[in-house]
Every structure is written in C-alpha cells, then in structure tokens.
C-alpha positions as CSV (number, residue, x, y, z in Angstrom):
1,M,3.5,14.9,-6.0
2,Q,6.6,17.0,-6.3
3,H,4.8,20.1,-5.0
4,I,3.3,18.1,-2.1
5,Q,6.7,16.6,-1.2
6,E,8.2,20.1,-1.2
7,L,5.8,21.1,1.6
8,V,7.6,18.8,4.0
9,A,11.0,18.7,2.2
10,E,13.1,19.1,5.4
11,D,11.1,16.4,7.2
12,F,11.3,14.1,4.2
13,S,15.1,14.5,4.1
14,A,15.3,13.6,7.8
15,V,13.2,10.5,7.1
16,N,15.5,9.4,4.3
17,Q,18.5,9.9,6.5
18,T,17.0,8.0,9.4
19,I,16.1,5.1,7.1
20,L,19.8,4.9,6.1
21,D,20.9,5.1,9.8
22,Q,18.5,2.5,11.0
23,L,19.4,-0.1,8.3
24,H,22.9,-0.4,9.9
25,S,23.7,-4.0,10.7
26,R,26.8,-6.0,11.7
27,V,25.8,-8.4,8.8
28,G,26.6,-7.1,5.4
29,L,23.9,-9.0,3.6
30,V,21.2,-7.3,5.7
31,E,22.5,-3.9,4.8
32,N,22.8,-4.8,1.1
33,I,19.3,-6.0,0.7
34,G,17.9,-3.3,3.0
35,H,19.5,-0.6,1.0
36,Y,18.5,-2.2,-2.3
37,I,14.8,-2.3,-1.5
38,T,14.6,1.1,0.2
39,E,16.6,2.9,-2.5
40,A,14.5,1.4,-5.3
41,G,12.5,4.6,-5.5
42,G,8.7,4.4,-5.1
43,K,6.4,7.1,-3.9
44,R,7.0,6.8,-0.1
45,L,3.4,7.7,0.2
46,R,2.9,6.3,3.7
47,P,5.6,8.3,5.4
48,L,4.5,11.3,3.4
49,I,1.0,11.3,4.7
50,T,2.4,10.8,8.2
51,L,4.5,14.0,7.8
52,L,1.6,16.0,6.2
53,A,-0.8,15.0,9.0
54,A,1.6,15.9,11.8
55,N,2.3,19.3,10.2
56,A,-1.5,19.8,9.6
57,L,-2.0,19.3,13.3
58,G,0.7,21.8,14.2
59,Y,3.1,19.2,15.8
60,K,6.4,20.7,16.7
61,G,8.5,17.7,17.9
62,N,10.5,15.2,16.0
63,K,8.7,11.9,16.8
64,H,6.8,12.2,13.5
65,I,10.1,11.5,11.7
66,E,10.7,8.3,13.6
67,L,7.0,7.3,13.2
68,A,7.2,7.9,9.4
69,V,10.3,5.6,9.2
70,V,8.5,2.9,11.3
71,I,5.6,3.0,8.8
72,E,8.0,2.8,5.9
73,F,9.9,-0.1,7.4
74,I,6.7,-2.1,8.1
75,H,5.7,-1.5,4.4
76,T,9.1,-2.5,3.2
77,A,9.1,-5.7,5.2
78,T,5.8,-6.6,3.7
79,L,7.1,-6.0,0.2
80,L,10.0,-8.4,0.8
81,H,7.7,-11.1,2.1
82,D,5.1,-10.4,-0.6
83,D,7.6,-10.9,-3.5
84,V,8.6,-14.2,-2.1
85,V,5.0,-15.4,-1.6
86,D,4.0,-14.2,-5.1
87,I,7.2,-15.4,-6.7
88,S,7.6,-11.9,-8.2
89,S,10.7,-11.1,-10.3
90,L,10.1,-7.4,-10.9
91,R,9.3,-4.5,-8.7
92,R,9.7,-0.7,-9.5
93,G,11.3,-1.7,-12.7
94,R,14.1,-3.7,-11.1
95,P,14.6,-7.3,-10.2
96,T,13.1,-8.1,-6.8
97,A,15.3,-8.9,-3.8
98,N,14.3,-12.5,-4.0
99,A,15.3,-12.6,-7.7
100,N,18.7,-11.3,-6.8
101,W,19.5,-13.0,-3.5
102,G,17.0,-15.8,-3.2
103,N,13.9,-16.4,-1.0
104,A,15.6,-17.2,2.3
105,P,17.7,-14.0,2.5
106,S,14.7,-11.9,1.5
107,V,12.4,-13.3,4.2
108,L,15.0,-13.0,6.9
109,V,15.9,-9.4,6.0
110,G,12.2,-8.7,6.0
111,D,12.1,-10.0,9.5
112,F,15.1,-7.8,10.4
113,I,13.3,-4.7,9.1
114,Y,10.1,-5.6,11.0
115,S,12.1,-6.0,14.2
116,R,14.0,-2.8,13.6
117,A,10.6,-1.0,13.2
118,F,9.6,-2.2,16.6
119,Q,12.9,-1.3,18.2
120,M,12.2,2.2,17.0
121,L,8.7,2.1,18.4
122,V,10.1,1.3,21.8
123,A,12.4,4.3,21.5
124,I,9.5,6.5,20.7
125,G,8.1,5.4,24.0
126,D,4.4,5.8,23.5
127,M,2.3,2.7,24.4
128,E,-0.7,4.0,22.5
129,I,1.3,4.1,19.2
130,M,2.9,0.8,20.1
131,A,-0.6,-0.8,20.5
132,L,-1.8,0.9,17.3
133,L,1.0,-0.4,15.1
134,S,1.3,-3.8,16.7
135,N,-2.4,-4.4,16.0
136,T,-1.9,-2.9,12.5
137,T,1.0,-5.2,11.7
138,N,-1.0,-8.2,12.9
139,Q,-4.0,-7.2,10.7
140,I,-1.7,-6.9,7.7
141,A,-0.5,-10.4,8.3
142,E,-4.1,-11.7,8.5
143,G,-4.9,-9.8,5.2
144,E,-1.9,-11.5,3.5
145,V,-3.0,-14.9,4.6
146,L,-6.6,-14.2,3.6
147,Q,-5.4,-13.1,0.1
148,L,-3.4,-16.3,-0.1
149,T,-6.5,-18.4,0.7
150,K,-8.5,-16.6,-2.0
151,A,-5.8,-16.9,-4.7
152,G,-7.2,-19.2,-7.4
153,D,-10.8,-18.8,-6.1
154,P,-13.1,-17.4,-8.8
155,D,-16.0,-17.5,-6.2
156,C,-14.3,-14.8,-4.1
157,S,-17.0,-12.2,-3.3
158,R,-16.4,-8.5,-3.5
159,E,-16.9,-8.3,0.3
160,E,-14.0,-10.8,0.8
161,Y,-11.9,-8.9,-1.7
162,L,-12.5,-5.6,0.1
163,R,-11.6,-7.2,3.4
164,V,-8.3,-8.3,1.8
165,I,-7.4,-4.9,0.6
166,R,-8.5,-3.2,3.8
167,D,-6.4,-5.5,5.9
168,K,-3.5,-5.9,3.6
169,T,-3.1,-2.4,2.3
170,A,-5.4,0.3,3.7
171,I,-4.8,-0.5,7.4
172,L,-1.2,0.8,7.2
173,F,-2.4,4.1,5.7
174,A,-4.8,4.4,8.6
175,G,-2.1,3.6,11.1
176,A,0.1,6.3,9.6
177,L,-2.6,8.9,10.0
178,K,-3.8,8.0,13.4
179,G,-0.3,7.6,14.7
180,A,0.4,11.2,13.6
181,A,-2.7,12.4,15.5
182,I,-1.6,10.5,18.6
183,I,1.9,12.0,18.8
184,A,0.3,15.4,18.2
185,D,-1.9,14.7,21.3
186,Q,-5.2,15.1,19.4
187,P,-8.6,14.1,20.8
188,E,-10.2,10.8,19.8
189,A,-12.6,12.4,17.3
190,I,-9.6,13.7,15.2
191,Q,-7.8,10.4,15.6
192,T,-10.9,8.5,14.3
193,A,-11.4,10.8,11.4
194,L,-7.8,10.6,10.2
195,H,-7.9,6.8,10.7
196,Q,-10.9,6.7,8.4
197,Y,-9.2,9.0,5.9
198,G,-6.3,6.5,5.8
199,L,-8.6,3.5,5.3
200,D,-10.5,5.3,2.5
201,L,-7.2,6.5,0.8
202,G,-5.7,3.0,1.1
203,I,-8.7,1.3,-0.5
204,A,-8.9,3.8,-3.3
205,F,-5.1,3.4,-3.9
206,Q,-5.4,-0.4,-4.1
207,L,-8.4,-0.2,-6.4
208,A,-6.5,2.0,-8.7
209,D,-3.6,-0.5,-8.6
210,D,-6.1,-3.2,-9.7
211,V,-7.1,-1.1,-12.7
212,L,-3.5,-0.4,-13.7
213,D,-2.8,-4.2,-13.7
214,Y,-5.0,-4.3,-16.9
215,E,-4.3,-1.0,-18.6
216,G,-1.0,0.3,-17.2
217,D,2.3,0.6,-19.0
218,A,4.8,-2.0,-17.7
219,K,7.7,0.5,-18.1
220,V,5.9,3.2,-16.1
221,M,4.6,0.8,-13.4
222,G,7.8,-1.1,-13.0
223,K,6.0,-4.4,-13.0
224,N,4.4,-6.7,-15.6
225,V,0.9,-6.1,-16.8
226,G,-1.3,-9.0,-15.8
227,D,0.8,-10.0,-12.7
228,D,-2.3,-10.2,-10.5
229,L,-3.9,-12.6,-13.0
230,S,-0.9,-14.9,-13.1
231,E,-1.1,-15.0,-9.3
232,G,-4.8,-16.0,-9.4
233,K,-5.9,-12.8,-7.5
234,P,-9.6,-12.2,-8.0
235,T,-9.5,-8.4,-8.0
236,L,-12.6,-6.2,-8.5
237,P,-12.3,-5.9,-12.4
238,L,-12.4,-9.7,-12.6
239,I,-15.1,-10.1,-10.0
240,Y,-17.2,-7.5,-11.8
241,S,-16.6,-9.2,-15.1
242,I,-17.8,-12.6,-13.7
243,E,-20.9,-10.9,-12.2
244,Q,-21.8,-9.2,-15.4
245,A,-20.8,-11.9,-17.9
246,K,-23.2,-13.1,-20.6
247,N,-23.1,-16.1,-23.0
248,G,-20.1,-17.8,-21.3
249,E,-17.9,-14.7,-21.2
250,A,-17.0,-15.5,-17.6
251,D,-15.4,-18.9,-18.5
252,I,-12.1,-17.4,-19.6
253,V,-11.8,-15.3,-16.4
254,I,-12.7,-18.2,-14.2
255,E,-10.2,-20.5,-15.9
256,A,-7.5,-17.9,-15.6
257,I,-8.0,-17.4,-11.9
258,Q,-8.3,-21.1,-11.2
259,K,-5.1,-21.9,-13.2
260,K,-3.3,-18.7,-12.0
261,S,-2.4,-18.1,-15.6
262,A,-2.0,-15.0,-17.8
263,E,-1.9,-17.1,-20.9
264,N,-5.1,-15.5,-22.2
265,I,-4.3,-12.0,-21.0
266,S,-5.0,-10.4,-24.4
267,D,-8.6,-11.7,-24.4
268,I,-9.1,-10.8,-20.7
269,L,-7.8,-7.3,-21.3
270,A,-10.2,-6.9,-24.2
271,L,-13.1,-8.1,-21.9
272,V,-12.5,-5.9,-18.9
273,Q,-12.1,-2.9,-21.2
274,S,-15.2,-3.6,-23.2
275,N,-17.6,-4.6,-20.4
276,G,-17.0,-1.6,-18.2
277,A,-15.1,-3.4,-15.5
278,L,-12.3,-0.8,-15.4
279,D,-14.6,2.2,-15.5
280,Y,-16.7,0.6,-12.7
281,T,-13.6,0.0,-10.5
282,R,-12.4,3.6,-11.0
283,E,-15.9,4.9,-10.1
284,F,-15.9,2.6,-7.0
285,A,-12.5,4.0,-6.0
286,Q,-13.8,7.6,-6.4
287,K,-16.4,7.0,-3.7
288,Y,-13.6,6.2,-1.3
289,V,-11.7,9.3,-2.4
290,D,-14.8,11.5,-1.7
291,S,-15.2,9.9,1.7
292,A,-11.6,10.4,2.5
293,R,-11.8,14.1,1.7
294,Q,-14.8,14.5,3.9
295,Q,-12.8,13.2,6.9
296,L,-10.3,16.1,6.5
297,S,-12.9,18.6,7.7
298,V,-11.6,18.0,11.2
299,L,-8.3,19.7,10.3
300,P,-7.8,23.5,10.3
301,E,-7.2,25.0,6.8
302,S,-3.6,24.8,5.8
303,P,-1.4,23.9,2.8
304,F,-0.9,20.5,4.5
305,R,-4.6,19.8,4.6
306,D,-4.9,20.8,1.0
307,A,-2.0,18.4,0.1
308,L,-3.9,15.5,1.8
309,E,-7.0,16.4,-0.2
310,Q,-4.9,16.4,-3.4
311,L,-3.3,13.0,-2.5
312,A,-6.7,11.4,-2.4
313,G,-7.2,12.4,-6.0
314,F,-3.8,11.3,-6.9
315,A,-4.6,7.8,-5.6
316,V,-7.0,7.1,-8.4
317,N,-5.6,9.3,-11.2
318,R,-2.0,8.0,-11.2
319,K,-0.3,6.0,-13.9
320,A,2.0,3.9,-11.7
C-alpha cells in the first residue's frame, strides 16, 4: 500500500489538504466531529483508486482531486450514519463519533458532510458526474435500508446478501472509478470497464471484511471480532454454514442471527473455521478479484494500472 500511495503522493497530499479545507464550518462541533472521523486513519482506498485511475488515463487537470474528496466525504458520511444505526462503539481502534458525542450530533454532522460533498460536485460543474454520484448515493441508502431489513433474518439468501454489499459498499468504488473516466473524457467503453472494476473490487473488499470478522485480530482491525454477528448480519460465512450444516449444526448460527447475539461466538468461530466457510468466502472473493483485473485491459500499460491490479489482490489478502 505504501508503494502504491507513493505513486500519487502529491495528489494524495492535495486530497488531504482539501479535506481539511472543506470541513470548515461556522459551528465548532461540526469541525470537531468532522476532523475526528477523517483523521482516524484508514486506508482512504476510495480516493486512492480515483487518483490512480485518473493518472492511468493521463488526466492533467485538478478535478480528480475534488472528485476524490467528494468520494471520501460520501464514504465518511455513511460511516457516521452506520455507526449510529449499528450502535457501534469502536472504529479504527478508537471510540466512534456517536460514542464520544452521541447519536444526534453524529447523524447531523454526517448530513453536513453529505451536503458538503454535493456543494463540491456543483463546483466541479459536470452534470454527468453529478448524475453518477447522486444515483450512487441513492443506491447506497437503499443498500443500507436493505441490510437493515435483513438483520436478524437467517433466511437471507446469498443473492440478497450480494445485493446488499453491491449497493452498500461496491457501488461507491464503482462511482470513484467511472467518475475518474468521465473527468478524463474517456469513451463509454472505458467508463463501463472501470465501473465494473470498481464493483468487483468493492464486492471482494467486503467479502474479505466478512472473513476478517471471524478470524481477524481486533487490535489490527480496530473493531471487535464478531461485531457483524452481534448486529445480526447474515454474511456469506454464516449463509454458507447454514447451507452446509449437518446434524443440527445450523441451529447455533440461526439463533445467533435471530437474537443478534455474539454470546456463542467461540462455538461459531470454531464452526466457520472447521466447515470451510471462511475458505469458501475467500475463494468466492478471488473470483471478483480476477474479474476486476480483467477489466483493466482497457487501460494503457503504466505503473498506475499495475497499482490498480495490485490493489485488487490487496482487497482479499489484507489483515485489516
């Protein structure tokens, strides 16, 4: 990751400065929460792929900086809202904003960051990008609501689960890539290929997250192992475990999802590790990685394209 970030170090520095500039508010609490959530670290993967794609396409302007910030702001706003909905207390190894300031301030500052993103989109002045990201944000909201309706539902199918992660997570990756192609004035075929790369990358990234929830190190991940279970989220390792269960093995998983409880996390950890659920999920994610890499054939050879290929592998091999 460090090598990849160094490829666009100057752009990345400009993105970080623009984030700080755009968080300015007449209300101190807005700035306090905004800075807290954006300075918490994290991979900044979404703005990174925006910068890499723009450079891979030979873009020479500065709109990719603003676009990358818009993408990061949309992501940040969803994190603030997610943590309230999920009643989360820990993110990136620190107390969540709602744990520090309460739910109402977190939701309202999330709204501020959303609206600031769209102010920046107006300043970019490209109706095609405005349409892309307004539709993307709307789809993210639908994905969040769909996930909420499926929480506590052990009958959730893998097709429904994949729709959740496509809408909730992958669609913003896709918007980041297609947005870069739009500002670089690329033909529709390249826009479509990069949009698909983003979808594949985002799905693989979320599948890897779902594996880490059952085998990751809490200190490295910055969140508690088993958080998804305590929120009743039927992720692929659990769906696979229910599908493959024998002799009543599924009962403990079904009960945990229904009760939104991590009380039996040790037994469930043992189950998903012994029945092949985690290996299956990793292999499933790898198919999306392979598909993502194939989409990059539309780009000319460059260190930036190579970095996008490497990022696809990083999505499934990371530890946090």
